[in-house]
ROPAMAR-904746 format. One record per atom (N, C-alpha, C): x, y, z; residue in three letters. Coordinates in steps of 0.001 Angstrom, whole numbers, plus 500000, padded with zeros to 6 digits. Last residue first. Example, Ala and Ser with C-alpha at 12.3 -4.5 7.8 and 13.67 -1.06 7.14 Angstrom:
512850497750507080SER;513670498940507140SER;512900500030507870SER;513190494310507800ALA;512300495500507800ALA;513200496700507800ALA;
END
This chain:
065634286997894277ILE;065582287182895725ILE;065128285878896381ILE;067523288155891461SER;066732287108892105SER;066710287369893596SER;067244291341889736SER;067939290386890605SER;066980289314891093SER;067836294253887697SER;067103293023887990SER;067928292103888870SER;067316297641887012GLU;068188296644887625GLU;067359295438888033GLU;067214300169884549VAL;066507299121885281VAL;067502298070885770VAL;070206302115884502GLY;068777302000884284GLY;068179300904885122GLY;072645304237886087THR;072201302946885555THR;070687302971885383THR;072947306719887062THR;073945306289886085THR;073588304928885489THR;070588309180887699ALA;070866307744887755ALA;071869307360886672ALA;071192312078889477ILE;071006311526888142ILE;071443310066888167ILE;069585312524892650GLU;070775312271891837GLU;070384311748890459GLU;067516315061893684ILE;067542313674893216ILE;068770313498892337ILE;066161317128896107ASP;067365316828895342ASP;067329315349894964ASP;063166318864896163ARG;063810317579896402ARG;065026317439895497ARG;060604321030897456PRO;061892320809896796PRO;062463319433897128PRO;057305321583896700SER;058163320829897615SER;059485320539896915SER;055578324648896258PHE;056372323560895694PHE;057225322907896774PHE;054386326746897493GLN;053533325916896629GLN;054261324682896102GLN;056094328393898877THR;055503327270899613THR;054623326368898748THR;058872329297896710GLY;057820329546897680GLY;057242328266898259GLY;060884329499894834ALA;059743328624894543ALA;058589328851895506ALA;062824331046895988ALA;062063331626894887ALA;060817330814894575ALA;063878329189897770LYS;063189330379898299LYS;062315331007897223LYS;065123327476895980ILE;064011326984896795ILE;063191328140897352ILE;067122329210895041ILE;066141328635894104ILE;064901328165894865ILE;068545329657897366GLU;067915330792896694GLU;066840330315895708GLU;069525327122897893GLU;068571327720898820GLU;067857328916898202GLU;071304326859895730ARG;070181325939895882ARG;069114326552896784ARG;073178328816896332GLU;072359328951895127GLU;071122328068895213GLU;074212327660898697HIS;073580328984898739HIS;072679329179897524HIS;075376325278897903SER;074172325217898736SER;073456326561898791SER;076360325909894455ASP;076608325520895835ASP;075291325541896609ASP;075544324632891111GLY;075770325602892165GLY;076045325014893529GLY;074888323586888775THR;076208323188889289THR;076564324032890504THR;071671322276887712HIS;072593323320888183HIS;073923322716888607HIS;068452322104886563LEU;069774321511886430LEU;070796322580886766LEU;065249321745887762VAL;066381322670887682VAL;067662321856887590VAL;061908321233886870LEU;063244320652886965LEU;064283321754886833LEU;058717321230888239VAL;059765322052887635VAL;061114321394887914VAL;055767319332887528THR;056987319547888307THR;057960320417887518THR;053421318662886136PRO;053717320075886353PRO;054961320349887213PRO;054939317790882907GLY;054628318618884054GLY;053739317914885069GLY;055874316221880930ALA;054636316931880630ALA;054181317797881793ALA;059173316739881997GLY;058277315973881139GLY;057068316795880736GLY;059316319462883954SER;059729318060883963SER;058737317233883158SER;060105322576882566ILE;059058321685883037ILE;059563320258882927ILE;063220324052883659THR;062290323582882636THR;061139322858883327THR;065961326234884276ALA;064729325604884761ALA;063855325223883587ALA;068747327418884865ALA;068326326458883838ALA;067148325645884353ALA;068609330859885730VAL;068631329473886195VAL;068090328555885096VAL;068440333602885348GLY;069563332886884765GLY;069699331443885196GLY;066183334784886206ALA;067355334963887068ALA;068555334164886560ALA;064382333935884383GLY;064664335369884422GLY;065875335695885280GLY;064171331342885169ARG;064944331624883963ARG;065264333110883854ARG;062549331740887418LEU;063898331199887567LEU;064751331495886341LEU;060208332792886231LYS;060909333519887292LYS;062356333052887420LYS;059433330774884450ASP;059727332126883960ASP;060563332899884972ASP;058980328685886296VAL;060003328539885257VAL;060413329911884729VAL;056834329859887689LEU;058094329602888384LEU;059234329413887388LEU;054910329892885702ALA;055325331167886296ALA;056649331005887024ALA;054616327175885301MET;055207327982884236MET;055649329350884750MET;053419326521887771SER;054689325918887375SER;055376326739886291SER;051050327977887677ALA;052021328234888748ALA;053398327684888382ALA;049712326895885392PRO;050153328295885422PRO;051197328581886499PRO;049102324427883910MET;050025324512885041MET;050587325927885152MET;047361324673881821PHE;047161323553882725PHE;048078323589883946PHE;048292326836880372GLU;046961326933880979GLU;046697325814881982GLU;050770325971879312ARG;050734326926880422ARG;049389326954881131ARG;051243324492877119ARG;050690323792878281ARG;050498324710879490ARG;052491326139875353HIS;051173325643874980HIS;050472324958876157HIS;054982326482876554ASN;054019327578876593ASN;052609327138876226ASN;056191323913875974GLN;055905324350877347GLN;054863325467877409GLN;056682323321873192HIS;055595322682873940HIS;055240323337875267HIS;058603324900871684LEU;057664323970871056LEU;056468323598871912LEU;060702326375872588LYS;059601327114871963LYS;058528326205871377LYS;063121326474875226ASP;062143325725874424ASP;061096326651873841ASP;066378326128876684GLU;065297326965876150GLU;064394326141875231GLU;068580324782877543THR;067276324300878014THR;066120325199877584THR;070871326070876648ALA;070547324758876072ALA;069176324249876480ALA;071233328358878173PRO;070700328492876808PRO;070243327165876214PRO;071954326777880615PHE;070871327773880563PHE;070368327991879136PHE;074138325077880101LEU;072815324513880400LEU;071689325543880274LEU;076741325772879714LEU;075808326091878637LEU;074390325589878902LEU;078214324795881752ASP;078048326253881722ASP;077076326687880625ASP;078549322103881216PRO;077433322516882072PRO;077190324023882082PRO;079730320523878880ARG;079719321966879096ARG;078518322409879925ARG;079557317720878531GLU;080859318363878717GLU;080823319827879130GLU;076927316586878563LYS;078125315751878544LYS;079364316495879022LYS;075101318680878594LEU;074971317603879576LEU;076249316774879677LEU;075992320169876373ALA;076007320761877716ALA;075946319691878793ALA;075515318409874245HIS;076888318834874546HIS;076988319389875963HIS;072722318298874413VAL;073525317065874487VAL;074954317412874879VAL;072053320988874000LEU;071801320363875299LEU;072595319070875467LEU;072533321526871325LEU;073429322107872322LEU;073280321419873674LEU;070321320181870298SER;071673319749869929SER;072686320265870942SER;068312321739871401SER;068410320332871800SER;069771319752871419SER;068816324221870125ARG;068915324104871580ARG;069044322646872029ARG;068453323676867395SER;069739324207867874SER;069894323994869374SER;065815322765867416ILE;066881321896866919ILE;068228322380867446ILE;064458325037868316ASN;064560323870869187ASN;065603322869868711ASN;064809326770866076PHE;065244327167867423PHE;065444325936868297PHE;063566325359864035ALA;065009325597863958ALA;065568325972865330ALA;060921325504864999ALA;061565324203864804ALA;063078324363864775ALA;060497328247864923ASP;060478327558866214ASP;061137326188866121ASP;060667328684862136ALA;061597329358863046ALA;061658328660864400ALA;058540327240861118PHE;059888326831860753PHE;060896327435861720PHE;055932326673863562SER;056641327494862585SER;058033326932862305SER;053827323736863614ILE;054673324742864263ILE;055409325525863185ILE;050726321967863964ASN;051770322562863136ASN;052544323608863938ASN;049093321101865968GLU;049453320137864932GLU;050592320645864060GLU;049893322031869386PRO;049421322320868024PRO;049852321243867038PRO;048748320524872424LEU;049863320836871527LEU;049346321048870103LEU;046778319661874076VAL;046804321092873760VAL;047928321465872798VAL;047188316968874536LYS;046045317361873707LYS;046094318832873304LYS;049210316553876338ARG;049521316421874909ARG;048396316955874023ARG;048009316808878817ALA;049015317795878437ALA;049340317735876949ALA;046408314523878828LYS;045775315850878843LYS;046757316909878365LYS;048379312557878888SER;047439312608877768SER;046749313969877682SER;049653313006881327THR;050383313250880089THR;049423313382878912THR;047858314715883899SER;048074313522883078SER;048788313904881789SER;048960316235886778LEU;048566316487885393LEU;048869315239884572LEU;048434317550890084MET;048790316465889176MET;048302316825887777MET;049614319782892633GLN;048815319517891436GLN;049353318315890675GLN;051595320269894425GLU;050554319325894807GLU;049732318892893595GLU;054837320374892773PRO;053594320964893282PRO;052626319876893730PRO;058262320187893288ILE;057064319384893034ILE;055828320070893620ILE;061168320661891874LEU;060230321445892670LEU;058838320924892338LEU;064353319130891897VAL;062983319174891403VAL;062106319909892403VAL;067594319353890837LEU;066691319779891902LEU;065295319842891297LEU;070532317721889964ALA;069114317923889647ALA;068355318287890912ALA;073820318734888940SER;072882318234889942SER;071453318546889505SER;076900318203887382ILE;075506318607887207ILE;074630317941888260ILE;079406317114887624GLU;079130318336888389GLU;077691318816888261GLU;079555314950885899LYS;079375314695887326LYS;079011315944888122LYS;077708314864882896ALA;078833315440883631ALA;078569315384885135ALA;076219311761882094VAL;076056313182882365VAL;077247313674883185VAL;076758309329879496PRO;076857309786880884PRO;076743311306880980PRO;074204308301877153PHE;075535308826877435PHE;075566309333878878PHE;072484306077874869ASN;072605306829876111ASN;074032307306876283ASN;070162305747872180VAL;071533305674872681VAL;071564306448873991VAL;067368303855870847ALA;067976304921871648ALA;069463304681871837ALA;064129303165869352THR;065532302860869608THR;066175304057870296THR;061074301718868349GLY;061768302657869206GLY;063210302224869424GLY;059890301158865084THR;060577300603866244THR;061280301705867037THR;057526300299862738ALA;058056301408863529ALA;058621300876864842ALA;058240298223860018VAL;057680298280861373VAL;058341299420862132VAL;059505297769857642ALA;058172298392857593ALA;057481298432858952ALA;062016296984858524MET;061168296014857834MET;059707296453857894MET;061868299580860602ARG;062688298409860352ARG;061778297330859774ARG;061823303011861013LEU;061185301876860350LEU;062200300772860117LEU;062262304509864263GLU;062637304292862871GLU;061915303072862321GLU;062207306937866726VAL;061473305813866139VAL;061884305701864680VAL;064569307727869352TRP;063834308018868133TRP;063104306757867679TRP;066481309307871960SER;065662308217871417SER;064927308686870179SER;069092309713874074ILE;068529310265872843ILE;067765309120872195ILE;069514310056877608THR;069245309258876414THR;068729310131875277THR;071659309993880445ALA;070848310767879508ALA;070675309938878248ALA;071343307322882820GLY;072048308476882278GLY;071117309371881494GLY;069474304347881711GLY;070073305259882673GLY;070820306390881999GLY;068119302425880157PHE;069562302578879996PHE;070231303462881053PHE;065383302364880954ILE;066106301135880616ILE;067615301325880712ILE;064612304981881413ALA;064382303994882465ALA;065154302707882211ALA;065207306129878945ALA;065971306542880124ALA;065818305530881253ALA;063247304783877395ALA;064670304638877083ALA;065527305001878292ALA;060861305668878472VAL;061215304259878642VAL;062692304028878345VAL;060891308415877715ASN;060950308011879125ASN;061403306566879304ASN;060959308094874723ASP;061870308922875527ASP;061990308463876979ASP;059357306716872825PRO;060462306018873487PRO;061250306809874520PRO;055769306325872843HIS;056953307106872485HIS;058117306609873343HIS;053986304352873575GLY;053643305215872454GLY;054768306118871999GLY;054033302312875465GLU;054022303709875922GLU;053614304668874811GLU;054070299960873882ILE;053071300137874937ILE;052909301614875304ILE;056174300313872082ASP;054856299892871591ASP;053769300204872612ASP;058221300826873893THR;057744301912873034THR;056375301578872453THR;058599298275874938ALA;058141299354875821ALA;057596300525875019ALA;059590296928872674LEU;058325296516873282LEU;057742297633874148LEU;062001298343872316ALA;061007298284871244ALA;059631297908871788ALA;063292297838874770LEU;062912299206874400LEU;061846299210873309LEU;063722295096874547LEU;062873295598875626LEU;062381297008875303LEU;065541295095872464ASP;064242294440872287ASP;063245294964873317ASP;067572296389873829HIS;066974297061872671HIS;065653296406872276HIS;068263294565875804ASP;067679295846876193ASP;067044296583875021ASP;067152291294874590ASP;068151292241875078ASP;067487293584875359ASP;065819288307875035MET;065340289686874936MET;066425290612875475MET;067292285987875219LEU;066230286043874223LEU;065665287445874015LEU;069020286394877307GLN;069583286086875998GLN;068542286245874888GLN;067296286841879418ASN;068229287903879041ASN;068872287657877688ASN;065954284360879664GLY;065246285544879178GLY;066163286653878714GLY;066682281908880575ASN;067442282472879452ASN;066777283706878860ASN;063437281493881807LEU;064777280919881724LEU;065454281389880433LEU;061684284293882904VAL;061823283282881852VAL;063264282789881827VAL;061827286338884688LEU;061097285140885102LEU;061156284007884078LEU;063086288418883400SER;063780287775884515SER;063129286457884918SER;061115289182881545ARG;062415288685881080ARG;063141287919882172ARG;059162290080883326ALA;058879288952882430ALA;060183288339881943ALA;060560292256884450LEU;060153291121885283LEU;059870289893884426LEU;060775293908882223ALA;062003293371882827ALA;061698292198883753ALA;058070294518881833LEU;058803293791880795LEU;060077293156881353LEU;057571295911884253GLY;056823294705883900GLY;057538293869882855GLY;059393298073884084GLY;059472297116885178GLY;058754295817884864GLY;058444299428881848VAL;059788298844881814VAL;059939297793882909VAL;055908300145882919ILE;056031299371881679ILE;057382298674881609ILE;056576301624885199ALA;055733300429885321ALA;055866299534884094ALA;058060303699884033ALA;058695302805885008ALA;057897301518885154ALA;056082304924882501ALA;057229304313881829ALA;057939303338882757ALA;054499305942884544SER;053957304892883668SER;055074304188882915SER;056263307829885657SER;055788306710886475SER;055210305593885615SER;057742310118884767GLY;057757308861884027GLY;057286307661884822GLY;057428312496886082PHE;058589311687886435PHE;058586310312885752PHE;055228314280886036GLY;056314314430885080GLY;057568313650885394GLY;053158313738887740ARG;053942314962887981ARG;055181315065887097ARG;051704311364887969GLY;051084312542887388GLY;051841313828887583GLY;053191310059890954HIS;052346309880889777HIS;051822311230889291HIS;056556309680892144PRO;055254310359892170PRO;054500310169890861PRO;058086306626892854ILE;058002307698891866ILE;056621308358891940ILE;057832304516894512GLU;058517305678895056GLU;058386306891894126GLU;055871301769895079ASN;056010302952894235ASN;056679304088894996ASN;056194298472895098LEU;056493299613895968LEU;056786300815895088LEU;054418295625894668GLN;054766296853893956GLN;054957297993894956GLN;054379292285894025ARG;054514293267895106ARG;055122294519894510ARG;052476289752892580LEU;053231290986892362LEU;053214291844893613LEU;052086286585891253ALA;052079287361892495ALA;052991288566892285ALA;050193285266888600ILE;051355286037889033ILE;051078286642890403ILE;049284282311886630GLY;049032283448887505GLY;050324284097887958GLY;050141280789884374ALA;048750280759884835ALA;048430281999885664ALA;052255282449881914PRO;051995281656883116PRO;050513281688883483PRO;052706282031878367LYS;052312282842879506LYS;052008281943880694LYS;054797282372875398GLY;054035281614876396GLY;053624282527877530GLY;056543283793873759GLY;055732282736873187GLY;054976281889874186GLY;057947286049874339PHE;058649284772874493PHE;057838283585873976PHE;055962287930873895TYR;057188287996873095TYR;057942286667873150TYR;054248287263875960GLU;053821287009874588GLU;055020287034873642GLU;055703288241878125PHE;055525286794877985PHE;055086286423876570PHE;055426291021877617GLY;056724290376877593GLY;056618288875877408GLY;052719291318877989GLN;053276291665876681GLN;054648291020876527GLN;052671290611880662TYR;052069289700879706TYR;052449290039878263TYR;053990292847881772MET;054544291498881930MET;053981290550880879MET;052205294890881144ALA;053518294870880494ALA;054169293499880615ALA;050106294157882851LYS;049877294233881410LYS;051195294171880647LYS;051411294421885350ILE;050911293118884910ILE;050713293110883394ILE;051840297195885352VAL;052983296285885453VAL;052583294901884942VAL;049199298147885259LEU;050101298400884134LEU;051341297500884170LEU;046308296293885920ASN;047535296846886496ASN;048583296971885386ASN;044316294828884827LYS;044472296183884314LYS;045692296891884908LYS;044117292487886228LYS;044834292436884957LYS;045008293812884315LYS;044294294103889460ASP;043866293021888583ASP;044644293099887274ASP;044448296356890973ARG;044910295100891576ARG;044478293902890740ARG;045488299634889905ALA;044628298446889771ALA;045286297227890399ALA;046033302446891943VAL;046638301419891090VAL;045766300165891093VAL;045254304318893740ASP;044734304457892385ASP;045245303383891426ASP;046562303896896098ASP;045100303757896101ASP;044503303784894698ASP;049238304515895514ALA;048829303123895702ALA;047318302937895604ALA;050661306866895049GLY;049511306565894213GLY;048931305186894381GLY;053568305619896551GLU;052962306698895777GLU;051802306202894913GLU;052945302717898629GLY;053710303891898213GLY;052890304877897411GLY;052008299429897435THR;052216300415898484THR;052986301604897908THR;050075296680896444VAL;050711297936896030VAL;050815298866897223VAL;049829293345895509ASP;049853294266896643ASP;050644295501896226ASP;048129290727893964ILE;048813292011893784ILE;048688292848895044ILE;047756287938892421ASP;047926288308893826ASP;048776289568893853ASP;045707286678890122PHE;046636287774890287PHE;046638288164891768PHE;045409283276889027VAL;045053284352889940VAL;046123285439889878VAL;045370280240888447GLU;044991281375887600GLU;044473282510888474GLU;048235278714890033ASP;046800278970889939ASP;046529280201889071ASP;050960278836890064ASP;050340277730889327ASP;048839277947889130ASP;052781281885889577LEU;051850281056890349LEU;051253279967889459LEU;055909283541889682ILE;054940282783888895ILE;054095281918889829ILE;056437286704891208GLN;056660285263891211GLN;055550284599890401GLN;058065289891891634ALA;057021289023891065ALA;057449287565891132ALA;058469293182892739VAL;058862291785892944VAL;057725290908892440VAL;059667296420892127TYR;058645295418891855TYR;059228294018892069TYR;060136299735892999VAL;060635298373893200VAL;059477297401893009VAL;061101302859891583ASP;060050301926891965ASP;060659300534892070ASP;063551305249892546ARG;063201303989891900ARG;061959303322892491ARG;065497307772891595LEU;064321307573892438LEU;063615306381891825LEU;067619308991890033ASP;067786307863890951ASP;066724307852892048ASP;066538309573886699LEU;066766310073888055LEU;066748308906889037LEU;067511309988883337ALA;067098309074884408ALA;067463309662885756ALA;066250312040880817LEU;067252311916881864LEU;066709310976882928LEU;065870312536877263ALA;065380312212878609ALA;066555311979879537ALA;064754313577874038LEU;065770313586875084LEU;065137313257876433LEU;062298313202872606SER;063553312619872133SER;064635312559873209SER;060022314710873123ASP;059851313306872717ASP;061144312649872243ASP;061884317645872822PHE;060544317067872911PHE;060501315666872324PHE;064139319138873990GLY;064231317824873350GLY;062930317058873365GLY;064033321593875411PRO;063824321583873957PRO;063719320209873307PRO;063357320471878450GLY;063242321737877731GLY;063001321492876259GLY;063467317748878824ILE;064521318596879425ILE;064539319959878726ILE;062097315389877687ASN;062152316708877034ASN;063333317559877510ASN;061526313550880747ALA;061598313692879293ALA;061664315163878896ALA;062927311956883350VAL;062451313283882958VAL;062628313415881453VAL;062202309101885359SER;062792309716884171SER;062129311059883897SER;063098306746887948ALA;062246307786887382ALA;062942308365886155ALA;064288303338887521PRO;064417304754887869PRO;063303305616887296PRO;063377300277889018VAL;063301301095887804VAL;063382302579888170VAL;064263297076889893LYS;064227298456890381LYS;064341299370889166LYS;062875293818890306VAL;063448294854889454VAL;063292296206890146VAL;063147290379891242GLN;062960291779891628GLN;063567292700890579GLN;061522287200891404GLN;062466288106890751GLN;062116289545891108GLN;061224284045893083PRO;060799285432892852PRO;061919286250892216PRO;061664280880891341THR;062048281843892379THR;061539283241892057THR;061041279386889135ALA;060184279233890309ALA;060453280305891355ALA;060933280494885747LYS;061683280293886975LYS;060714280214888160LYS;059512278796882950PHE;059483279874883934PHE;060303279504885169PHE;060132278185879640THR;060323277642880979THR;060403278800881964THR;058504277746876614VAL;058902278714877637VAL;058990278020878992VAL;059541276431873586ARG;058882276140874849ARG;059417277077875926ARG;059700279091871186GLN;060139277820871738GLN;059376277595873036GLN;060436281411869073ARG;059230280681869453ARG;059676279297869900ARG;062067284516869137HIS;062142283074869332HIS;060764282514869679HIS;061513287149868783LYS;062648286586868067LYS;062582285068868061LYS;058415288741868355ALA;059214287755869080ALA;060340287233868194ALA;058466292194867440ARG;058061290812867205ARG;058964289863867981ARG;057173295410868100ALA;058246294440868286ALA;057706293025868118ALA;055739297558865664MET;055528296663866807MET;056668295665866883MET;
END
């Protein structure tokens, strides 16, 4: 668990603060719970400190009807985790939440809310950026999310490698990021179906074979190189034997599409826990259209640029 670095009188800013948080795709095939990619599809959150003990919350966009308007709101919960880190909390908060990231489809929507809430708390505290750097933010976000992959990509942008290590007997999420080769494009194929990450994780086995572990180690190592310098290796680099097949029963259409595309030599994977299908390619418009045609009418195609930056904060 991340601990507060500083215990001092907390001074809150009176002006509203805004953050924009990118979507993220975890795993990218073989990099289970370790590799992730930020996508330039961003939720936007604006918050202001209130003197009264009230939560004034307005939510629009993706999944708005299912988002809590009280202290159970994930952005609000993350904000208060952030305020606790600084050693104080405000009486109330006004929050405006515009969701662009689809919920329950493997785009890290919960990670965006967590990172957005923590970044808002940091922005609303005087000298917050000096008291909480991005690695502190990652440690806090990992505490809330439970694993660092999506939150790391949302914080740092680009592609990220994340892990949990013990520091002074405390498990702490940490990460490094690197830029993705400019010729790589992301195409997502989004089904109507939703799938919760918790449900998708429950079907994973407790033990795996040594051969499968070695297979994924080789592919995830290769994937880092492919993303940075060798896009021609994306197809073998996105092979997986750890998690996708175990989740097939919850997203048969998505896995069938992955099988179909990979059978044609396309670097297709499940996006995070699914059920969206992610395609990384360097092809022309003709190849893109062929991929979309293969997906059929069950999936909505969308080109999303890889985000070169992570969470962005500003005063408004």
